[in-house]
Residue, then its C-alpha position, 0 to 999 in steps of 0.5 A: x500499500x505504501x508503494x502505491x501511495x508513493x507512486x501516486x504522490x510522485x505522479x500527482x504530488x508536488x515536484x518541489x520545483x520552487x525551493x526557498x533560500x537556505x535557512x539556518x535556525x537553531x543549528x539546523x540548515x534547510x530549505x522549504x518547498x514554496x509549493x507544498x511546505x516540505x522541508x529539506x535538510x541542506x548541507x553547507x559543506x557540499x551545498x546540496x539538499x539532502x533529504x526530506x525532513x518534514x512535510x506540512x499539508x498546508x502552505x501559509x498564504x500571503x496576507x490578505x490585501x489591505x482594504x481600499x478606501x474611497x478617497x473622495x468620501x474620506x476627504x469629504x468626511x475630513x473637511x466636514x470636521 
């Protein structure tokens, strides 16, 4: 069953085409896939990605856009004060 899941993940899953820059936090050096959030150990000696260490099921999305205010209403309200 694991073999089938692995094959399906390879065919339909993320191929980790967009990787982040290298992070070193608390002595651990790694890269993150921007598509699926998987973390990969990174070797500074050989400058290569080693192995997948952690997979997350969700990726943090960009923050919500700021609300757009109508400048004519704001200027009219400011002028009345």
